[in-house]
N, C-alpha and C positions, 0 to 999 in steps of 0.2 A: 074222621079222627086218625091223626098220624101215629104210626107205630113208634116206640122208642128205639134208639140205636142198640143194637147187639154187639158188645164188645167182643164177645167169643168169636163171632162171625167174621168181624173185621180182622182178627189175629189170624184166622184160619185162611182168608183170601190173601193176606200179607206172605204168610208161609208158603202157600201154592205158588205165588208169583215168584219168590225166591228160588224155590227148588226148580222152577221152570227156567230160570236164568243160568242155574248151575248146570243142568243138564243140556243146555242148548249148545251145540258144537262142542260136545264134551271132549271128543278126540283131541281137538287142538288145545283144549284147556289142560288135559292130561299130559300132553307132550311138553307144554311150557313148565307144569310143575315138574315133571321128570329132569328136564334140563338145570332148572333152579336148584333142585336137590343135588345134582351132580357137581354143579359149580361151588355149591356150599361146601361140599364134603372135600372137594379137591383143594379148595383155597384154604379151609380150615386146617388141612393136613399139611400144606407146604406154604410157609411163610417166608418173608424176607426182612432183613434188617441191616442197616448200616452202621458200622461200629469204626470209630476213630482210634487207629493203634499208632504206637511209637515205631519208628524206623530203626532197627538195629543193623548197623554195618559193620561187617568184618573187613578191615583194611588189607590191601596187598602190600607185603613187604618189599616187593621191587618195583613199585610205581607209586605215585601220588595222585589222588584224585583232585583235580583242578575245578570240577564243578561243585555248586553249592547244592547240597541235598536237603529235602524237606525233613523236618523233625517228625512230622505225622502224615499218614496216609489214610484214607476211608477205605474199609474193607466191607463188601457186600456179601452177606451169607444168607443161606437159606435152607430149610428143613422143616420138619415137623414142628407145628406151633409149640408143642410142649417142650422141644428141645431148644429151639431158637429162643424163645421166650426168657430161658434162664442163661443165656450166653451173655458174658460181660467181657471185660477187659482182663480180668484175673483168669478166664478161661482160655482166652486167645492169645494173650501175651504180647506179643510184637510181630512186627514183619520184618523176615530176615533178607539182608542183601549182602551177599558175599561178593566182594569186589575181586576176589582171586579168580572167579568162574566167568566174569562178565567182561565183554569188549567194549571198545569205544563205540558210541553211537547211542540211540534212543535209548532211555531207560525202560526196562521191562520187568515187572514184578509178577512171577508165575504164582498161581494159586496154592502151589505147595510151600511158599514161602512163610504160610501161617499155619500153625498147628490148631487143629480144631477138634473139639470131642466128637465120639461117635455120634451119628445121626445128623451132623451139621456140615454143610458143604460150602465151599467158598466160590461164589459165583464170578466174581471178579474184584480187582484192586484198582481203585480209582487214585492215581498219582498224577501230580502235574506233568506236563510234557517237558523233558529235560534231556539234553544231550550229555552223555558221559564223556569227558575228557581227561586224558591221564598224561603224566609226566614221569618219565623214567628217573630212578633214583641213582644218584652218584655220591661219591665220597671226596671231600677235598681238605687240605690242611691249610688254614688261614691264620694270617698274623693277629695278635692280640694287642689291643690298645687300652689305656685306662683313662676314660675321661675324668677330668677334675670338676669339683663342685667348690665355689666360694673363691675368695681371694687370700693370698697369704697377706702378712703383715705388710704395711704401706712401704716400709724401709728395705723390703726384702724382694725376691723374684724366684720363680720356679727355673732352675738350672737344667734340670733333666728328669724324665720319667721313664724307669725301667721295670719291665715286666718279666717275671720269670715262672713257668716257661713262657716263651714269646710266640708259641704257636699252639693251635688246637685243632683236632679233627672233628668234622661235622659231615653229616649226609642229609640228603633231601632232594626234592626235585630239581632237575637240571635248570629249569627256568627260575626257580627260586634262588638257588645257589649262584646262578649267573649275576645276580644283582648285588651279592654280598661280597664285597672287597676285604673285609675284615671284621674281627669280632671284638665286641667291647665288653668290659667288666661292669660291675655296679660302680655308680660314681664315687670317687674318693674325695673326701672333704679335706681341703687344705686351709679352711678359714682360720685366718690369724696366725698361720705357722710361721715360726722362726727358725727351724731346724728340719733336719731330714725326717720324712715319714716313711715307717715301714708298716704295711697293712695286708691282710689277706682277704681277699674279695673272690666273689663267684663271677662267672661268665654269665652273659645275659643272650637269650636265644634271639637271634635277629630277625627271626620269622617263625611263625607258628608251624610252618611246612618244613623247617630246618630242624633237625636234632643233633645233639652231641653224640659222638660215638660212644663216649664213656657211659657207664650206667647211671651216674649222676652228674649235674652241671659241675665241671671242674672248677677248681679253686686255684687262683694263682698269687703270687706274692708281688706286691706292688711297692717299688721304692721311688720316692720323690724327693729329689735334691733340692734344697732350698740355700739360697746364698743371699748376702747383702746386696743390694743395689749400689752401683758405684756412682759417686758424686764428688764434688770439690767445693772448696770454700777459701777465700782469700782474707789473709790478715796482714796489716800493715804492722812491719817490725821497725821500730826506731832504732837509729844508730848513733845518735848523737851522745848519749850517756856513755856507751861502751867506747865510743872513740875518744871523749874527753879523759877516760880513765887511762888510755894507753897511748894518747896521742904525742905526749912527750918522749915517751919509750921508742914509738916506731919512727916518727918523723919530727926531730926537734924543731921548735919554732912555734912561738905563740900565736903566729897568725894562719897556721896551717888548720885546714879543716875540710870535711867530706864535701864532694860536689852534692851528695844527696844524703838528706837527713834521716830518711827511711826508705824502706823497700817493700814492695808488695810480694808477699810469698803466698803460694797457693799449696793448699794441702788436698790430696787426692785420696780416695779410698771409700770404704763401705758407709753408707748412710748411717747406720746405728751408731758408728763410733764418731762421726763428724757431728751428729746431733747431740752427742754427750759434751762435745768440745764448746756447743754454742754458749754455755754459762761461764766459759773461762775467757777471761778478757785478753790475757797475753800468753797463749801455749806456747809460742815460739820465742827463743833467744838468739841474739846475734853473737857470734864468736868472732873477733878479728884475728886474722892471720898475719903471716909475715908480708912486708911490702913486696910487691910484684918486682922482680929482679928483670932488668932489660928493658922495661916498658918506657916509651918516648916521654911519658909524663909521670909523676908520681902517682902511685896507686896501691891499694892494699886489698888483700882477699878478704872476704866476709862469708863465714859459714853460718847456716842456720841450723838450730837443734832445739829438741823438745826440752821444755821446763821440767827439770828432774823432779818436781813435785807430782807430775802426772803418772798415773799408774802404767807400768810398762806394757801390760796387756791391752790396755785402751789404744795406744798408738803403735802397736806392733805392725798392724799392717796398713798403715797410713804412709803415704808418700809425700816428702816435702819437695816442693818445684818452684824455684831452682833449689837444690841443696847448698850450692855455692855460688857467690858473684863477685866481681871486682868492682870496686868503688873508686874512682880518681879522687885525688887529694889537691886542693888548691894550695898553692903557695903564694907568699907575699909578692906582690908586683916588683920589678926591680925599681931600685930609687932612680929618680930621674935626675940627672947631672947638669946643672945650670950652664 
């Protein structure tokens, strides 16, 4: 008859086997346990953390930085885990770079560029490889120009643009200023203008690396002179009626007549005035003068004047070409004697 299994005996044999494994080569196992505890304690007390911080730059007033700096850099800090675990941007602030104390060449950020709380150390600052290049600052006086926007009225044109004061002082990097020949103002609108414009506008910085010597952007007075465009138009002035009125007085003889019954007369002047005359059929009148004395053939002087009904201010600046001319007078052919 087979005996039933004894659970208590099985557990006892398992415990004896486990104990035998634990004490077997116990010196090696004890050493491994000691090393593990030491590593745990050390790594638990000193931990590392990477924080992204903004780069705070102090400019050098005697030179301009030509290189493009990164906005942020990575800072690796280490210390007791209870300290490092609570470190954030609010505690670290930013990474300082004072351009007054650095020279041209590779950018290097030292650990003291970051303020850290007690118990936290900066292990390193990780920034992209960058060559610092500088340009010395100079000062120059440059002429000022005023760019125009839009077009004046179609009958007018810009005669001149005057800026007062005509120069302004700027300072900046030598390379940047070498490419600036003049300073521009804000654009001055002349859209539809028919008369002089007087405006006050500010100057515009030609380059971010160029600054005005004045504390604030200077403002200048811009005067834009606008004048009418010059054009011309031709009218045909009839002479027959005025000749018939005075022919008997000037040159008796029913057969006398002018060689030309009309004369083309040109009027020159501003387009606005000329355009107002478009609706006037006969703005010019012919006035017969005295006969020309000493001419080989009979002739009479003819002058051209404005119709008195026209406003004087309308025709004041208009020129009549020609103002006067000489017209020959035909006389009867001599009778043929048979």
